[in-house]
N, C-alpha and C positions, 0 to 999 in steps of 0.2 A: 302337831293332828300327825299322823304316823300315813303311810302313805294307802293302807287299808280305808280307813276315815276319808281319807281326802278325796280316794277315788269314790266312796258313795257321795260322799258331799256333791260330788260335782256331778255325777251319777241323780242325784235327787235336781240336782237346781236345772238339769237336763228334763227330765220328767216333768217338774211343772210346768215346765217354760213349751212341753210340748201340750200339756193338760190344755193350755191357752189353746192351740190352733190345732184342738184334737177333730176339727171338720176336715183341715186340709190336708192332717195326718191317716184321715181316716179311708177318704177320697187316694192320696196316696198307696195306700194298702191292699185298697180292692183293684188298682189297675195290674200290681201281679197275678194275685191273686184268680181273674180272670184270664188273662195272661195267660195264665199256668195250664188252664183248662180249655182255655183256643187250643194249644198247641195239642196240650195231652190229646184231643177230639180229633185233630188234623196231624198227628203223629202218628198215632198209634201202636204207640209203644210210649213208657214210663223216661226219662230224664235218666241220664247216664252218666255213672262216677264226674268221668271227666268235662261234663259238659258242665260240673258245679261251675265252673269260672264267673258264671256271670253272679255272683254272689264274690265276690272278690271287691267291688268297693264296700261292700260293708267293711272291711280292714279300715280304710277312714277315720271311722268315729272310733274305732273300738282305739287305733293309736291314738286320736286325737284325746280321746279318753286316757291317757297312759300317758300321753307329754303332762298333757295338763297337772295330774296329781303330783310328774314327778318334778316339775320344775313350777312349781305355788313358787307365790312370792308373799312373804308369810311377816318380811319385819318392815311396819308400818316407819319407822324413823327411815329407812334406805331409798333409794330411788331403783326399780325392778331394773335390770339387765334389758335393755329389747332384742335383743339375739335371739330369746325363746319365743319370743311372740309372733316374729320371721318365718322361726321352723314352723307355729303351726299357720301360718298361710303357705306357704311353702306347703306343706302337707296337704291344709284344702283344696289348692289346684291343682293337686295331683289327683285327685279324685278325677279329674275330667280325662287324662288320658288310662287312669286304671277303669275310667265307666268306656275308652272308645275300645279298648281290646278289648271286655267283657263283650261289647257287643259283635264287632268285629270276628272274636273263637264260637259266636253264637249261631253258627250257621244252622238256619233253617226254625231257629226261635228267636229271631232279633226281636221282634215284638216283647217279650218276657223278656230277654235280657235288656231293654230300653226301659220298662216300667220297672223290673228293679234298679236300675241302676238313679230312676228320678226317686224310687223312696228311699235309694242309700245317697245320695243329695240332698235331699232333703234331714239326713238326719245326721250328717256330716255338718251343715250349718247352725241344726241347734248344738250340735256339743262343740261346736267352734266357740261360739260366744259363750259359754261361760269358763272354756278353756283360755281365751284368750281374758277371761275377767280375772283368773285365777291367776295366770302368769304375769299378769299388771299389776294387781293387786288392788286394778278400778270397779270395783264391782256397783255395778247404775240401778 
C-alpha cells in the first residue's frame, strides 16, 4: 500500500468513526458557527488574516493522519516498534498548548477560539484512534 492509499484508508476509518458520533460532531460544529456569528455582531468587523491563529489546533489531526500513514505497520510477523505510537501520543498532547496559544492570541473573540479548539480536539481524538491502530498493527 502506498502513502496515498494509506492516507485515504485512514481518512475513511476516521469518517466512519465520525458518522457513529455524528450528534456530538454536529453539536461541536454548531458552537464555532454560533460563536463566529456572535463575534461578528459584537465586533462589527470581519476576522483579519492575522486572527486566523484560532485554526492552529486543526493542524494536529492533519499531522496525526500523515504520521499514521507514514508509520503504518504492515508486517504481520514482527512486532511493531513502540516509539511511533509514543510520538502520536505526544502529538495528541500537543493539542492542549496549541489551543491555549490560540485562545491567548484571540483577544476579543476568545469564545470563538475556545469553540474552535473544542472541535479541533474532537477531530484530534477521532484521528488519533485509527492512527495508533495503523501504527501498532492492532485493529479493533
